[in-house]
N, C-alpha and C positions, 0 to 999 in steps of 0.2 A: 299487608298491614304490619306496621311496626309495633312490636311488643313493648309494653312499659317495663322498665327494669325491675319493678316490684312485683310483676306478675309471677316471675320465677326468681325471687330474691336470692336464693342459695346459688343458683347458677350465675346470676349477675355478679355476685360477690366473688365466687371461686374462679370465675373466668377473668377477673380483672384485679381489683385491689387486694384480694386475699388469696391469690394464686399460690403464694408461698406456704399457705396452710393446707393445700389441697393434694389429693392423690387422684390420678386419672389423666384424661386427655381431652381433646376437643369434642368428644361425644358425651362423656359422663365424668363427673367429678364428685368427690366427697371430701369433707374435712378429715385430716389425719385423726386416727382413732382417739387419741388422748385429748384432743380438742373438742370433739363432738361427733355425733353420728350423722349429721345432716349431709344429704347428697342431692344431686339434681342432674338432669339432662337438658341439653339445649333444644331438643325437639322430641316428638313422640314416635318417630318412625322406627322400623325394625332394627336398624343399625344402632341407634341410640339406646334402645331398650336392651339389646344384647350386650352393649358395653356396660350398662348399669348392672345387669345380671352378673356379669363377670366381676365387677367391683364388689358386689355383695358376696359372691362366692369366695373371693380372695381375701376380703377384709372384714367380713361379718355384717351384722345388721345395720341398716341405715334408716333414717327418717326423711321423708320427702314432704315438702310444704310448698304449695303453689296455688295459683288461681285456677279454677276450673277442675275438671276431672283429673285425678292423679293417676298416672300410668302404672300398670302392674306388669313388670317384665317377666318373661318365661323363666322358670327355674327358681322362682322366689315364692315365699308364702307371706301373706298379710297377717300381722298380729295386732295391728292398731289401725283403725279407720275412723277418724273423728273430724267433725266440722270445726273450723276455726275462723277467726276474723283477723283482718289486717287493718290497723289504724295508722294514720299519718298525722303529724302535728299540723294543725291549722294556725292557731295562735296560742302561745304558751300562757297559761294562767298560773304563774309560779307560786309555789308554797315555800315560804322562807324556812330555812333550817333553824331549829331551836336547840340542836346539839351539834357537836363537831362531826363533820363528814370527812373521814380519813381515806387517803389513797390506799388501795390494796394492790399487792403484787405477789411475787413468787414466795416470799416468806409467809404469806397468809394463805397460800393455796390449800393446805390441808384443812384449815378451818372453813374456807370457802366451799370446798367440796362437801364437807360434813353438813354445813348449813343447807346447801342445795339438795343433798340427799334426803335430809329431814323434811324439807318444805316442798320439794318438787316443783320449782318454777319452770321447769323445762329441762331438756337434756343438758348435763353439765359434767365435764370431765376434769381430770387432774391438770390439764393444760388450758382449760377454757379461759382462765385469767389472762393468758397471753394475748387474747383478742383486744384487751385494753380497756381503759376508761373506767375501771371498777372503783367504786367508792363504798365505804362501809360505816356503820355505826358500831362502836365498841363501848361496852360498859364493863368496868372493872377488868379491862384488858381482854374481854371476850367478845368475839364478833357476834352481833345479834341481828344485823340487817345488812343488806347490800344491794347494789344494782350496778350494771355496767353496759358494755357494748358487745355486739355479736356480729351479725352480718353487715357487710359494708359494700353494697353496690355503689357505683359511681354516683356521687351527689347525695347519697343517703347513708345513714347509720342507724342500726336497730338498737333500741333500748331493750335490755334483756337481763336475765338473772335477777329480777326484782323479787326479793323474798325477805321475810322477817321471822325470827324464831317465834314459835307459838306462845312462849312465855312473855314476849315483849310486844305483842300486837296492840293496836289501839292508840299508839302514840304518834301516828302519822309519818313513820319512818319511810314507808314506801313512797309517799308523795314527795317528801323532802329529797330522797335519793333520786327518784325519777326526774324531778325538776333539775337537780344539779347535773345529772348526766345529759339531759336534753339541752341545757344551757351550754355545756361544753361543745356539743355537736353543732348547735347553732352558731357558736363563735367561730367554728371552722368553715362556715358558709355552707353547711350541709343541712339536710332535712331529717329530723328524727322520725322514726316509725317503729312499730312494734306489733307483736302478735299475741293473741290469747285464744284459749279454747272458747268456742261460742257459748259453752255452758257456764263459763266463769263470769257471772254477772257482776260480782263485786270488783274484780280487776278491771273489767270493761268500764264500769261506772267511775272508778278512780281515774282512769286514763282520759275519759271524756271530760271530767271536771278539770283536768290539767290542760285541756285544749286539743286533745287528739280526736280525730273524726274518722268514722268508718270509711275505708277506701273500697274494700272488697271482702267477700267471703273467701276462705282458702280451705283446702283439704289437707289434712295431716295424716300421713300413712307411714307405718313402720313395716319394713320388709326384712325377712330373715331368709337365709338359704333354705332351699327345699321347694319342691313342686306343690301346687295346690293353693287354696285360698282359706 
């Protein structure tokens, strides 16, 4: 049976379009540490699990995200095990921007990291902005909201890093930014998709209003070096 590329989106991205951001080999790969902790294996047999365990031991904690049961390699310890959902754009119901959406890049990296650290939209590192496509809302020169791109399997791009400073919520910035990022992805002939924790009803509701539809449940697991569970 042929596996859909979004069943293991991290593996599909790091084995193809985002290989340049990866550490590892044909058995296990992870993003370089400053980009993010996401890792994956191509299969769940002993050889692949051992390769993932070696990556964790050599480069530190990783986060796995995939459809179905998430494997736990020997020599690692689980510190997060949460249900998530994966949504794929069906038909975009765009929200027009009522403020300027500005491109974000290297000069904005410290502010982007600070905003992500405060709001916790998902793992975000000093070099996550290099994955591209980030747009932001700035008020009085200060970054108050952003969204961008993360995993890029063939034919797909993930909308990610969607967050708004707590002092500036309620203005629709997340919907405006997600719309703009999705429109850019569509313009390249790709399909937008995204992830959320299953418990985040507010985010899921927003994405459904924009035209995203549930594709599958996913498991989210964080592994650190060390035996046990």
